[in-house]
N, C-alpha and C positions, 0 to 999 in steps of 0.2 A: 504493499500499500504505500503510495506517495502522498506527501503533504504540500499544500499550498502555504506560504507563511501565514496568510490570514485565515488558514483553518484553525489557527490557535487563538485562544481568547487574550485580547490585549491587556486586559486588567490583571489577569493572572501574571502574564510576562512582566508586567510593570512592577509586580510585587517582588520579584525575585532579587533585585538588587539591594532591597532593604533587609530581606531575609539573609542573604549572604553577609551583608555588612555587619548585622547585629546578631545573627545566629538565632533569630527568633521568629516563629510564625505570626506573633502578636505583631511585631514591627512590621511585617508585610502586610498584614490585614489593616493596620492604621494607615499605611501608606496609600492604599487604593480604596479605603472607606468600605471595607467589608468586615463581617464577623469573622473571628478565627475559624469557626467551624465551616463557614461557606468557603473560605480560602483553602482550608485543608481538603475539602472534597473537590474543589476546582483544580488544585494541584495534583490531586490524585487522577482526575481525568486527564490533565496534561500529560502526566507520566505513562498513563495508558495510550494516549495517542502517540507518543514518542517511542514507546517500548524501552524506556531507560529510567533508571531511578535518579532524580534530581537532588534528593537530599536523604542523609541517614539521620533518622530519629533518635535522639539521646535523651537521657533524664535531664540534662542541663540545657537542652535546645535542640538546634538541628545543625548538621554540618553539610555543606554543599559537596556532592560528588564531582568528579571531573566535568561530567556532562552538565551538571547544574551550574558550574562555574562558567562553563563556555556559553550556555544559554543566557545566563544573567548579564554577563559581558557584552555579548552581541545585542541582547534585547535593550540595555541601556544605550548603546550607540544608535539602535534603531529609533528609540524614543527622542534622542537628542536630534536626529534628522528630522523627525516629524515636528518636534516642537519648533525648530528653526523655520521650517518651511510654513508652518501654520501661521506663525507669528508674523512672518514676512509677507505672507497672502493676505493677512487680516489688518496690516498695519493702517491705522487711520480710520478703521471702521469702529462701530460701537458694539461690537461682538464680546465674547467672553474673554477673560484675561488669559486663560489657558485652554484655548479651544481644543488642543490635541488630546487633552485628558478626557474628553466628551466623545470622541470619535471611536467607532466601533470597527472591528475588522470586516464586517459585512460591508459597511459604508466604503471603507477604503478599497477593498476589492473591486466594488462596483465602479468607483471613480478610475481606478487604475485601467481596467478593461474597457471602459467608456473612451478614455483617453487613446487606449491602443488601436481600437477599431473604429472610432468616430461615429458610432450611431447606437441607440438603444436596442435595436434588434440585433446587431452583431454582438454587443455586450451581453445580452441575455443568453444568447447561444453559447458564449464563451464561459459564462459563470454559472449556468444552469438556474439563475434567477428569472422570474417573470419580469415583463417589461414594467409593469406596475410597481413591482418591488424595486426595481432599478431606479425608476423615477423617484420613489419615495426616499431611497438612499441618498441619492444626490441632493434632493431637496432638503433633507435633513441636514447634510452636511454644510449646505449654503446657509440655513438658518444659524447652525453653530458658528459659522465663519463670518456671518453678517456681511458676505459679498457674494456676488454672482461668480459662479465658477465655470459655467459653460454658456455657450450662446448658440441658438439654433441656426443652422445654415441649410435650408431645404429640407431633405430627409436626414440629415446628419447633424452633427454638433461639433463645435470648435471650443477649445479652452479659452478662456479669458486669461488676462496676465496673471490675476490671482490663481486662476485654475492650474496654470502652467507651473507656478511656484510650488503650490501645494502636491501636484502630482510628482515633481522632481523629489521632494521630501518623502512622499509615500513609497516611491520606488526604490530609494535609497534605504528606507526602513525595511522594505521587503527584502532588499538584497542582504542586509545584515543578518536577518532571521533565517533567510535561507542559507547563508554561510554557516550559521549555528547548526542547522539540520545537517548539512554536509559534514561538518566537523565532528558531530555526535554520531551519525549514522547516515552515510552516503546514500544508502538505498531508501531513505525517506524523502529526500529533496525531490520536488516535483521536477520532471525533466532530467533527474540524474546530475551527474558531475559534468558541468559545462563550463567552458571558458570562452567568453565572447571577446574578440580581439579586433580593434580598428587598425586596419592595414593600411598605412600611408604608402606612396608609390616606392620610396626607396627600401621598403621592408619585403616587398613581394617576391623578388626574383630569387634570392639566395637566403637571407636571413630567417624569414619565417618557415619556408619550406624545410630548411635544416632542423629547426626547433620542433616543428610539428612532427616530422618524421621521428625524432627522437621520443617525443611524448607518446607516439603510437606505439613505440616498442616498449617503454617503461611503464605506460598506463594506458592500456588498450580500451579500458572502459570509458575514458573521458572524451566527451564530444567538444570539439574545437569549432567555433562558429566564427567565421571570417567575414567581417564587414569591410568592404574596400572604399576608399574614399580619400579626398584631400583633408588637411587639417581643418579647414572651415566647415566641412561636411560631417566630421566626426566629432569634433570637440563638444557640441552641446549634447549628443547622445552619451559621451563619457561623462559629462557633469550630470545628466539624467540618471545615470546608472544603467542605461540600456547596453553599453559595452563596458567591459572591465579595465580595459587598458588600450593605449594606442602605441603604435610602434613606428617611427619614421624620423623625418628631419625635425629637430626641435626648435622652438622659437628662440630668437636671441634674447628677448627679454622675458623673464619668468613671470608667470600669472600667480596670483595670490591663492587662488582656489585649486591649483594644479600643481603637481611635482613632476620635474623632468629628471631623468636618470640618463647620463650619456652612456653610450656603448663604444662608439668608434667615430673616427672623423672621415667624412667623404669628400673627395675633390673631383670637380667635374672635368670631363675630357671631350674632345671633339672626336666624333665618330662618323664613319662613312662606310660604304661597302667595301669588302675585300677587293682589291684591284683598283681602287679609286685612283685618279690621276695623282693625288697627293699622298698616297700610300707609301711611296718611296722615300719621301723627304722627312728627315728626322725632326725638324721643327718648322713646320710651314708658317710663314708669316702672316701677319693679319691681311695684307695686301692679297696673298695667295687664297686665304681662306675666303675672302670676300668675292672672289671670282666665281663662287659656286652659290646655288640657290640654298636656302635654309628651311629645315622645319624647326619652328620655334613655339614655345608655350604662349598662351593667350596673354593679352596685355596685363600687366600687374602680377603675374605669377612669379614665384622666386626664379624659375629657369629663364623666363624671359628677362628679368632684371639683370640676371648674370650675364646673359647673351649681350644686352644692351651696354652693360658696363665694359664688357670685352672690348667693343668697338667705340668706345667713348672717344669723343673728339674727331670722329671721322664719320663719312656717310655710312649709313648701315647697309649691309648687303641685302639683296633680294630675299624676301622671305614669304613665298607665295602660300605656304602651308602653316596654319596655326593649329597645333594638335597636342593633346595631353595624353593621348593613348600610346603606350610604348609599343603594344603589339602592332599598332598601325604604323608607327614610325619605323619599326623594324622592318615591315614590308615594303614601305616606301624606299628606304635606304637600300635594301637589297637589290632593287630593280632600277636604280637611278644614280646620278651623282650627287644627290642632295646630301647636305651635311647637317649634324645636330649636335646639341650640347646635352650630355646626359652624365648620370653616375656610372662608372665602370660596372658596378654590380648589376645594373639593370640590363646590360648586353653582354655579361661575361660569358654565358653559354654560346651566344652567337659568335663571339670573338674566338673562343676555344674551338668552335666548329669550322672556323674559316669562313664565315659567311659575312662578317662585319669586321672592321679594323679600327682600332684606336689611331687617331692621326696626330702624331706629335705628343709632347708632354702634357701633363694635367695642366689645367688653367690657373694661373696665379690668382690669389684673392678669391678662390671660389670654394672655399672650405665650408663644409656644412657638418653640423654635429648631429649624428644619428643616435637615437636612443629611445627609451620608454617614457610615456606620458601616463600618469594616473591621477586621480583625484587626490588633493591633499588629505592626508589622514587616512587613506584607504588602507585596510589591512587585509592581505591576501590571506585565502585559506591555504592550508599545506599543500594542496594541489596546484593552486595558482601560484604559490612560492616556488614549487618544483619547476613550473613552466618558466617563470622569470629566470631561474638559474639556467634552463636549457636555452633560453634566448641569448643570455650572457655568454654561455659557451659558444653558441653558433655564431657570435660575433667575433670570436677569435679568428684571425685570418688563417691560422694553422689548421682549423677545423676542416675536414673533408667536404667538398661541395656536394649539395644535393643533386640527385639524379634528374631532377626535372625542374622546371620555373613556372611560376604562376603568371597569368596574363597581367600586365601592367595597364593601367588606365590613368 
């Protein structure tokens, strides 16, 4: 049997930290405004759901088991996310001072599914709740928050600004509880053990395939979900908790809510087809490079800016193709005299196979820091930490190359 994080009673989860801190059921009951017998019954039900003992009962109080410590710790983090989001969403309203303490698991699950599918019909199918029950759950949340969380758009709904803030906190809270389930009993977590990775372009050719191949060998039961995109496409899903981490080129300026962990430095090179007229020249000059057409990134992209900087102070070469798909770029280069500016890792297999060639040395002042991006304060599960270690090992230049490369976009 698998559990959704919101299959568990939030009030009972909220009591755990107080019980652990004071070693007393009465402390937990006081914290959540329940009678001690009611809380004792609630925790017994929670233990049955989880199939684990959370506390050892003693004459002088209670002592948490290892599972109880895990769940209490992750639950505290979950409620911190929920509190921050709820108060951010309701700032300026005349609602309750601590709206998160009045929210139920059913309400939060309904809002999360509604945000995911964008309609009450789809959310009802996803949750098993009736549409009237979903309407009621969301309406109750809006009353608790004293703000509108959704807006109707035709047959669907969209989140308001307050709704987006609250959904982010709800998802992060759910992720913490799901992490506790995985750490206590991996078979309990809904969807099993899954790692969702935001793959930026510079990670897809060698780095990620190497790490994932090793993960498949060491932990074959783990599902890796790869979401491809550029930084701007992945950063909000990362913040929302939709993906666990991003891998690719780091930003030069750190962001307060994100942590960047460098892996290695990458330097751009000029690439053309094997047998290109410039292939026999050790270091083609800018004048020679400017004689050929180029494939460049779209205006404002990092690669486009590096290309423009390379030719700064002179007329830019002809660039009739603007493209961000490395798969497309590789095909055009192979059948023409076009040039492009890329990371060596993105075309390493084609260069090794004699299809493409690096023309000259790496470009000066084109160093990019490649690494891992996570939410600030994110605490990986043991399996997620294992995967991070595999990524770091795959970033080692002495590691054996992967047998295949994924498509670049």
